[in-house]
N, C-alpha and C positions, 0 to 999 in steps of 0.2 A: 420860758418867751411865753409871756401868752397869747393870743388873739383877742382881733379887736372884735367888735358884736358884729359887726357888719363883716367884715372879711369872715368870719365865721357862717352869719347866716349864708354867705354867696360860694362860698365851698361847701357847705351842707347841701344847699340847691344842686347843686355842681354834679352829685350824686345821685339823682333822681329824672336823670333828663330818660334813660329807658322807660321811665312812666310815664315822662313828659311826652312821648313819645306814642307813645301806647296811649293817650290819652289823644291825641288827635286823633291816631285810627280810627279811632271809636266816635269820634266827628263825626265823619265823614257817614253823609247823607244818604242812606237808601239809594235815593234814584242813582249816584252819581259809583254806588258798587255795581249794580244791574245793567252799568255801562259801559264800554271798552275808554280806555286813557284814548288809546289811540287807534287808528281803524290799519290791523298788519294790512290790509291788502293794498293800502296805497302806499308811494314810499316817500311821504310829505311827510314834515310834522303843520303841516296847514291845521288838518282836521282833530289834532290834539289835543286835549282840554285837561285840565287839572281838577280833581276830585272838589265838591264844596262842602265847606264843614259851615255844621250847624249855627253855633259860637267858632267862629273864625276868631276872635278880639282875643277870649280866653282863651282857648288851643292856641293858636300860635302865642302869644305873651306869653302863656308857662314854658312852651320849648323854646322861643328866643332868650329868657332870663333862663333857664337849664343847660344852656347851650356855652350861655355869656360864661355862668357863673361853672362850665366846666376846665371849657377853657382858663383862665383867672384861677381856679384852681394849679392847673394843670401845668401854666408855667410862673406860679407859687412856689411850689416845690419845687419843681428843677431850679428854680433859682438858691435855691438853699443849700449857702456850698461850703458857705466858714463854719468853722465853730470844733470842738478840741481833738487833741487827736487821740486814739484811742487806739487797744489794743484785741485784739477777737480774739475769744476764750471759747467760747463753744454759740454759736450758731444755732436754732429750730425752726423751719422752716414753719409757720400755722397760716399753708394757699384757706382752711375753709374759714377762720371767720372771717377775713372779705367781704365774701359767700354768700354768708350769713347775714350779715349787719340790713343787709337793705330784701332778697330775697320773698320774705315776709307778706313784708312795704309790696313789694311790686303783684306780689300775686291777689292780696287781699282788693288792694283797688281795681283792678279788672274791670267790675263793671262801673264804677264814676259815671255816671252820667250829674255830665260841667254846666244843664242847659234846666239840671231842678236844682234852682239855689237852697238846697234843705243839706245835698249832698254835697252839695262845693261848702257850703261853708265849712259840712263834719272836716271833707279832706283837707280845708286850712289850718282848720284847729287841729288836727291829729300830726298835721306836718309842723304847727308849731311846738307842737309837745313833742315830739319826736328832737327836735329843735332843743331844743330847754335842756333835754337828757341828754343828747346828746354832747350838747356842751358843757354841762356840768357835769358829765363822770368825763374828761379831758380827747373824747373818743373822735376830736371830729372829722381831724386827719384817715380816718380807716374806710374810708372811700371803694366802694368796691370795684368803679368805673379804673382805675388803681393797676389793675391787671393787665387792662391791655395798654398800660403805657413802660409794661415792665419793670413793675411798684414792686416787691414783694413784704410780704410780713413775718415779722421774723421775734422769735426768743430770744433774747439773746445775751453773755453776760461777757463783758470786758469794764475791763480795766485801762484807769487813766488816771498815769502816776502810780500810787501804792493802795489804792482808793481798787475794790473789782464792787462792779453790780453788774444785775440781774434784772432784763425794762423789755421792753417792746419798741421793736424799730421798726422802718420803714429804709429797703435800700434799693435802690433797680440794677444795683449791682447785688453776684451772689455772695456772702459773707460766710469766710471761712477761716479754721483757726490760725493764731496768730499773723495774723490780715491787719494790718494799717488804714483804721480809715481815720473821717473827718464824724464827727454829732454833735448835735444840734437836738436838742430837745426844742418842741415844740407842742406844746396843748397837753406834755404824759407823753407824748410817743417824739420815741428819739429820728430823725433824719441822720441817715449813712451814706454819706459816698465815702469814695475811692481820695486817698490823701494825696495831694498833686508830689 
């Protein structure tokens, strides 16, 4: 099953929710960092104020888009239940690959100034290239935020009928030898769930 380009873009953007949160924090004005959010000497919230952003439209739009995309992604992957029945022969969890996918990109953009149009354009172009590479390689589902939703990445050997295969899979359940699962291939990744 191949994803449509719009679905792929939404899923891809969902993996950059932490980066969007970092950009919002970096966009908080210097004056806001110097003032407390609330006056803790008073027991009311009347004296509380949210920090001000230098570029609220851009920062909050990116945060909103990535938050929506992440929720869409989680709902999409959790809705994949059907598929062929497979018998697991061998399964090896690969936890590092999901973390390694996004970590360098988050670190790379710790200093992005979204008020600078040149840096913002470069950032958008970089994300577009990452998307194209990720989409073409079929790795769009390798979202490091899946760890927060208890999904795991495996190298798995399984059989369907008399056909034995060794491929990569995502599963919320622990994959153990001789267990039966349902598997559906989406963008070159098997989504495996417990057999009903």
